[in-house]
C-alpha positions as CSV (number, residue, x, y, z in Angstrom):
1,X,-5.7,11.8,-23.0
2,X,-3.7,11.6,-19.8
3,X,-1.2,8.8,-19.5
4,X,-1.0,6.7,-16.4
5,X,1.6,7.7,-13.9
6,X,4.1,4.9,-13.1
7,X,7.4,3.9,-11.7
8,X,9.2,5.8,-14.6
9,X,7.9,9.0,-13.2
10,X,9.7,8.6,-9.8
11,X,12.9,10.4,-9.1
12,X,16.1,8.4,-8.5
13,X,15.7,9.2,-4.7
14,X,12.1,8.1,-4.7
15,X,12.9,4.9,-6.5
16,X,15.7,4.2,-4.0
17,X,13.3,4.7,-1.1
18,X,10.7,2.5,-2.8
19,X,13.3,-0.3,-3.2
20,X,14.2,-0.1,0.5
21,X,10.5,-0.1,1.5
22,X,10.2,-3.3,-0.6
23,X,13.1,-4.7,1.4
24,X,11.0,-4.2,4.5
25,X,12.9,-1.3,6.0
26,X,11.2,1.1,8.3
27,X,11.2,4.9,7.8
28,X,14.0,5.3,10.4
29,X,16.1,2.5,8.9
30,X,15.8,4.0,5.4
31,X,16.8,7.4,6.8
32,X,19.9,5.8,8.4
33,X,20.9,3.9,5.3
34,X,20.5,6.9,3.0
35,X,21.9,9.5,5.5
36,X,18.7,11.6,5.3
37,X,16.2,12.7,7.9
38,X,13.1,10.4,8.6
39,X,11.0,13.4,7.7
40,X,12.6,13.5,4.2
41,X,11.9,9.8,3.9
42,X,8.2,10.4,4.7
43,X,8.1,13.2,2.1
44,X,9.6,10.8,-0.5
45,X,7.0,8.1,0.5
46,X,4.2,10.6,0.2
47,X,5.5,11.7,-3.3
48,X,5.7,8.0,-4.3
49,X,2.2,7.3,-3.2
50,X,0.9,10.4,-5.1
51,X,2.8,9.6,-8.2
52,X,1.6,6.0,-8.3
53,X,-1.9,7.0,-7.3
54,X,-2.1,4.5,-4.4
55,X,-2.9,5.0,-0.7
56,X,-0.7,2.5,1.1
57,X,3.0,1.7,1.1
58,X,2.0,-1.9,0.4
59,X,0.3,-1.0,-2.9
60,X,3.4,1.0,-4.0
61,X,5.7,-2.0,-3.2
62,X,3.3,-4.3,-5.1
63,X,3.6,-2.0,-8.2
64,X,7.4,-2.3,-7.8
65,X,7.3,-6.1,-7.6
66,X,5.0,-6.4,-10.6
67,X,7.3,-4.2,-12.6
68,X,10.3,-6.5,-11.7
69,X,8.3,-9.5,-12.7
70,X,7.1,-7.9,-16.0
71,X,3.5,-7.9,-14.9
72,X,1.4,-4.9,-16.0
73,X,-0.1,-3.2,-13.0
74,X,-3.8,-3.2,-12.8
75,X,-5.3,0.0,-11.4
76,X,-6.9,-0.4,-8.0
77,X,-10.6,0.2,-8.0
78,X,-10.3,2.2,-4.7
79,X,-10.9,1.5,-1.1
80,X,-9.1,-0.8,1.2
81,X,-9.8,-4.5,1.2
82,X,-9.7,-4.6,5.0
83,X,-12.2,-1.8,5.4
84,X,-14.6,-3.4,2.9
85,X,-14.3,-6.7,4.8
86,X,-15.1,-5.0,8.1
87,X,-18.0,-3.2,6.6
88,X,-19.5,-6.3,5.0
89,X,-19.2,-8.2,8.3
90,X,-20.9,-5.4,10.2
91,X,-23.7,-5.0,7.6
92,X,-24.5,-8.7,7.4
93,X,-23.7,-9.9,10.9
94,X,-26.3,-11.4,13.1
95,X,-26.2,-11.8,16.9
96,X,-24.3,-15.0,18.0
97,X,-27.5,-16.7,19.1
98,X,-29.2,-16.2,15.7
99,X,-26.1,-17.6,13.9
100,X,-26.0,-20.8,15.9
101,X,-29.3,-21.5,17.7
102,X,-28.3,-25.0,18.7
103,X,-25.4,-23.8,20.8
104,X,-26.4,-23.0,24.4
105,X,-24.6,-21.2,27.1
């Protein structure tokens, strides 16, 4: 049985980048603070996302926050909330006239 990857699997550099992401720093700001290239920061971010098996920086930061608060991370079922929201609106949307027939132009 394969164990879940987590924050313990991150290198010290990756964990430091994750902390700075959580602080709201941009890629260039992190690069300046750590005295590394923005490309290296992007490589660290991609490694973090892969290790944590998430697709967005926000999800990686949420895992870090949950760890700090002692909350066990719940695996994400996949997909992006925003894209599901858009798809459901498109699939079930009706023309404006059909939604509110009493409203006239």
